[in-house]
N, C-alpha and C positions, 0 to 999 in steps of 0.2 A: 442416676435413675435406677441403678441396681439395688440400692438401699430401699427405694420406694417399693419395688416389687418384693423384696425380702420382707418388709413389714406387712405387706398385703398377705403374704403367705403365712406369716406368724399370726395375724389376726384371724385368718381362715382356720388355722389349726386350733387356736383358742376357742373359736366359735364351735367347731366340731366337738372339742372336748367338753365344753360347757353344755352343749345340747345333749351329749351322751350322758352327762351327769344330772341332767334335768334342770339346769339353770337357763330357762328360756329367755329371760330378759337380758342376761349377760351374752348369751349366744346371739340374740338378735342385734345387740349393739355391736358386738365384735364383727358380725357378718356385714353390717352396714359400713363399718370402718374398712374392712377388707375390700368391699365393693368400691367405695370412694377412692381408696388408694390405687386400686387397679385402674380405674378410669382416668385418674389424674396421670398415672404413668403412661397410659395409652395416648392421651392428649399431648403430653410433653414429648413423646416419641414422634408423633406426627408433626408437631411444630418443629422439632429439631431436624426431621427429615426434609421438610419443606425449606427450612432455612439453609440447609446444606445444598439443596438443589438450586436455590436462588443464588447462593454464593458462587457456585461453579459456572453459572450462566453469564 
């Protein structure tokens, strides 16, 4: 899951750089990619947290 967050941060940096340089389409696409990867990482974290709690019970 660490790689997933790493890629989300990379997409965010690419989006900020593209927005700064005036590439709106690329910035929007990279921002959507970062947002999707971030939420997938959050969902996977919650699922693994619940699975760990169920396993202990």
